C-alpha positions in Angstrom: -53.0 27.2 -30.6 -51.5 23.8 -29.7 -50.2 23.1 -26.3 -47.9 20.1 -25.6 -47.7 18.5 -22.2 -44.2 17.8 -20.9 -44.0 14.7 -18.8 -41.2 14.8 -16.2 -39.7 11.4 -15.5 -38.0 10.8 -12.1 -34.8 9.7 -13.8 -34.5 13.1 -15.5 -34.5 15.0 -12.2 -31.7 17.4 -11.3 -30.3 14.8 -8.8 -29.6 12.3 -11.6 -28.1 15.0 -13.8 -25.9 16.0 -10.9 -24.8 12.3 -10.4 -24.1 11.9 -14.1 -22.0 15.0 -14.1 -20.0 13.8 -11.1 -19.5 10.4 -12.8 -18.2 12.2 -15.9 -15.8 14.4 -13.9 -14.6 11.5 -11.8 -13.9 9.4 -14.9 -12.3 12.3 -16.8 -10.2 14.0 -14.2 -9.8 11.1 -11.7 -11.3 13.2 -8.9 -14.8 13.6 -7.7 -16.0 16.5 -5.4 -19.4 16.4 -3.8 -21.0 19.1 -1.6 -22.9 17.7 1.3 -26.4 19.2 1.2 -26.6 20.0 4.9 -23.3 21.8 5.6 -21.9 22.1 2.0 -18.7 20.6 3.3 -16.3 19.4 0.5 -15.8 15.7 0.4 -13.1 14.5 -2.0 -12.5 11.0 -3.3 -9.0 10.8 -4.7 -8.1 8.4 -7.5 -4.4 8.2 -8.2 -3.0 6.8 -11.4 -2.0 3.1 -11.6 0.0 1.0 -14.0 -0.7 -2.8 -14.2 1.6 -5.1 -16.1 1.8 -8.9 -16.3 3.9 -11.6 -17.7 3.7 -15.4 -17.5 5.0 -15.5 -13.9 3.6 -12.4 -12.1 1.6 -9.2 -12.0 3.3 -5.9 -11.3 1.3 -2.9 -10.1 2.5 0.7 -9.7 0.4 3.3 -7.8 1.3 7.0 -7.6 0.7 8.1 -4.1 2.7 11.3 -3.6 2.5 12.8 -0.1 1.2 9.6 1.5 2.9 8.2 4.5 3.8 4.5 4.3 1.8 3.9 7.5 -1.4 5.2 5.8 -1.3 2.7 3.0 -3.1 -0.7 3.3 -3.0 -3.6 0.8 -5.4 -6.5 1.1 -4.8 -9.5 -1.1 -7.1 -12.3 -2.0 -6.7 -15.1 -4.6 -8.0 -13.1 -7.5 -8.2 -9.5 -6.4 -6.3 -6.8 -4.5 -7.6 -3.8 -2.6 -5.4 -0.8 -2.0 -6.5 2.0 0.4 -4.7 5.1 1.5 -5.3 8.5 3.0 -3.7 11.8 2.5 -4.3 13.9 5.7 -4.4 17.6 5.6 -1.8 19.1 8.0 -3.4 21.0 10.8 -0.7 23.5 11.8 -1.2 26.5 14.0 -2.6 29.2 11.8 -1.5 32.8 11.8 -4.5 35.1 12.4 -3.5 37.3 9.4 -2.8 34.4 7.0 -5.4 33.0 4.6 -5.0 30.3 2.1 -5.9 31.7 -1.3 -5.1 28.6 -3.4 -4.4 25.0 -2.5 -4.1 22.4 -5.3 -3.0 19.7 -2.9 -5.2 16.6 -2.7 -6.4 15.4 0.6 -8.8 12.5 1.3 -9.2 8.8 1.2 -8.5 6.4 -1.6 -9.8 2.8 -2.1 -9.3 0.8 -5.3 -9.8 -2.8 -6.1 -8.1 -4.6 -8.9 -9.2 -8.0 -10.1 -6.9 -10.5 -11.8 -7.5 -13.1 -14.4 -5.2 -15.6 -12.8 -5.1 -16.3 -9.1 -2.1 -14.8 -7.2 0.2 -16.3 -4.5 -0.7 -14.0 -1.6 2.1 -15.4 0.6 4.8 -14.6 -1.9 3.6 -11.1 -2.9 5.8 -8.1 -2.0 5.3 -4.4 -1.8 7.7 -1.4 -1.7 7.0 2.3 -1.3 9.6 4.8 -2.4 9.4 8.4 -3.6 5.6 8.5 -3.7 5.3 5.3 -5.8 3.9 2.0 -4.5 5.3 -1.0 -6.3 3.6 -4.4 -5.8 4.8 -7.7 -7.3 2.4 -10.7 -7.1 3.4 -14.1 -8.4 0.7 -16.0 -10.3 -0.5 -19.4 -9.2 -0.1 -22.1 -11.9 -3.5 -23.7 -12.6 -3.7 -26.5 -15.1 -6.4 -25.7 -17.5 -8.7 -28.6 -18.2 -8.8 -29.9 -21.7 -12.0 -29.6 -23.7 -14.0 -32.8 -23.7 -17.1 -33.6 -25.5 -19.7 -35.5 -23.5 -21.7 -38.3 -25.0 -25.4 -38.0 -24.2 -27.1 -41.3 -23.1 
């Protein structure tokens, strides 16, 4: 009778399988839910949909942020990237002793997303508007003269 020895690699542990599954779910459903091992508290990272368009003059970004207060949205611009962060806070109303929540499909939690741009943007001239749960950002491009190709002579 032949007996094969199975070697267990650390990369194949249940932790890595758990991480791979979370990555798959996040990328597929745009939401990742983790259970903290000590208190099993649900921690949710929310990833709303975006739309990025560009033309010769500017970039236009739309972000769906339903239920977010304008005051809870932060936009940080740099020459070649933008970071958007937001938070949807769960309302803590006084609870009725006899009332239980059976189902809640509302999304609560923090959101941070960084978008990089091929061309630098004019941060001073960029504008943002938030209306009906949609954040619209317009960022003019900086004109940079592209250098012409030159062949160097080797001496």
